[in-house]
C-alpha positions in Angstrom: 111.2 84.9 5.8 110.1 82.9 8.3 107.5 84.2 11.3 109.7 84.3 13.1 111.8 87.1 11.4 108.8 88.5 9.6 107.5 89.2 13.7 110.9 90.7 14.3 110.6 93.1 11.8 107.0 94.4 12.7 108.2 94.6 16.2 111.5 96.9 14.9 108.6 98.9 12.5 106.9 99.7 15.4 110.0 100.4 17.2 111.1 102.9 15.0 107.6 104.4 14.5 107.8 104.6 18.1 111.3 106.3 17.8 109.7 108.8 15.8 106.7 110.2 17.8 109.2 110.0 20.9 111.5 112.9 18.6 108.6 114.5 17.4 106.9 115.0 21.3 110.6 115.4 22.9 110.5 118.0 19.8 107.8 119.8 20.9 108.1 119.5 24.4 111.6 120.8 24.2 109.9 123.7 22.0 107.2 124.5 25.2 110.2 124.6 27.5 111.9 126.9 25.1 108.6 129.4 25.4 108.0 128.5 28.9 111.8 129.9 29.3 111.8 132.9 27.5 108.3 133.6 29.4 109.6 133.1 33.0 112.6 135.5 32.3 110.1 137.7 30.4 108.2 137.7 33.6 110.9 137.9 36.1 112.1 141.1 34.0 108.6 142.6 34.4 108.2 141.6 37.9 111.6 143.4 38.2 110.7 146.6 37.4 107.3 146.5 38.9 108.7 145.3 42.1 110.7 149.1 41.7 107.6 151.0 40.7 105.8 149.7 43.9 109.1 150.2 45.9 108.7 154.3 44.9 104.9 154.2 45.6 104.8 152.9 48.6 107.8 155.5 49.4 105.7 158.2 47.9 103.0 156.8 50.0 104.6 156.8 53.5 106.0 160.6 52.7 102.5 161.4 52.3 101.3 159.4 55.7 104.0 161.3 57.2 103.0 164.8 56.2 99.1 163.9 56.7 100.5 163.1 60.5 102.0 165.9 60.7 99.5 168.2 59.3 96.7 166.5 61.9 99.2 167.2 64.6 98.8 171.0 64.0 95.2 170.9 63.6 95.0 169.2 66.9 95.2 172.4 68.8 93.1 174.3 66.7 90.3 171.3 66.6 90.1 171.8 70.4 90.0 174.9 70.0 86.6 175.1 68.0 85.6 172.5 70.8 86.2 174.5 73.6 84.5 178.0 71.7 81.5 175.6 70.4 81.3 174.4 74.3 81.4 178.0 75.5 78.7 179.2 72.8 76.4 176.2 74.5 77.3 177.4 78.4 76.3 181.0 77.4 72.9 179.9 75.5 72.4 178.0 78.5 72.6 181.0 80.9 70.8 183.0 78.0 68.3 180.3 78.7 68.2 181.0 82.6 68.5 184.4 82.3 65.1 184.6 80.4 63.4 182.2 82.9 64.3 184.6 85.5 63.5 187.8 83.9 60.4 186.0 82.4 59.3 185.1 86.3 60.6 189.0 87.9 58.0 189.9 84.9 55.1 188.1 86.0 56.4 189.0 89.9 55.7 192.8 88.9 52.8 192.5 86.8 50.7 191.3 90.1 53.2 193.7 92.4 52.6 196.5 90.0 49.2 195.9 89.4 48.7 196.5 93.3 51.4 199.3 93.9 49.4 201.2 90.3 45.5 200.1 92.0 47.2 201.7 95.5 48.8 204.8 93.5 45.7 205.7 92.0 43.9 205.5 95.4 46.7 207.7 96.9 46.5 210.1 94.4 43.0 209.7 94.0 42.2 210.8 97.9 44.9 213.3 97.6 43.1 215.1 94.9 40.0 215.1 96.6 41.3 216.1 99.9 43.1 219.2 98.0 39.6 220.2 96.3 38.3 220.0 98.8 40.9 222.1 101.1 40.5 225.1 98.2 36.8 224.4 98.8 36.7 225.3 102.1 39.5 228.3 101.3 37.2 229.4 98.8 34.2 228.5 100.8 36.1 230.3 104.0 37.3 233.5 101.9 33.4 234.1 100.9 32.6 234.3 104.9 34.8 237.3 105.5 
């Protein structure tokens, strides 16, 4: 065996080892690709079923949203009526405060006027009573003289 033949044999063995390793690598790669295909197939089936469920949930959500919008539009007049009632209560409250202020002002005026009228009335009554007493006294005195 010559040096060239020995080099050729080493090259052939190295090539054979390379081919064996490449076959093992391709075999593992083939298995990995098969697993990947199975996983993708399973994911596709799961996504299809999930997509159907999501469509159903979205459909139910749309139905609920329409129902809520319909009920909300039916409640709008009631909410407006409550707002009107609350505004009316505020208006009545304002009117009552104004009336209470007027009554208080009038009461103060009446107290002053009543005090003067009371004093004047007392004076008039006392004066009339004194005149009556004086008149009676004069009558009794005149009746005694006769």
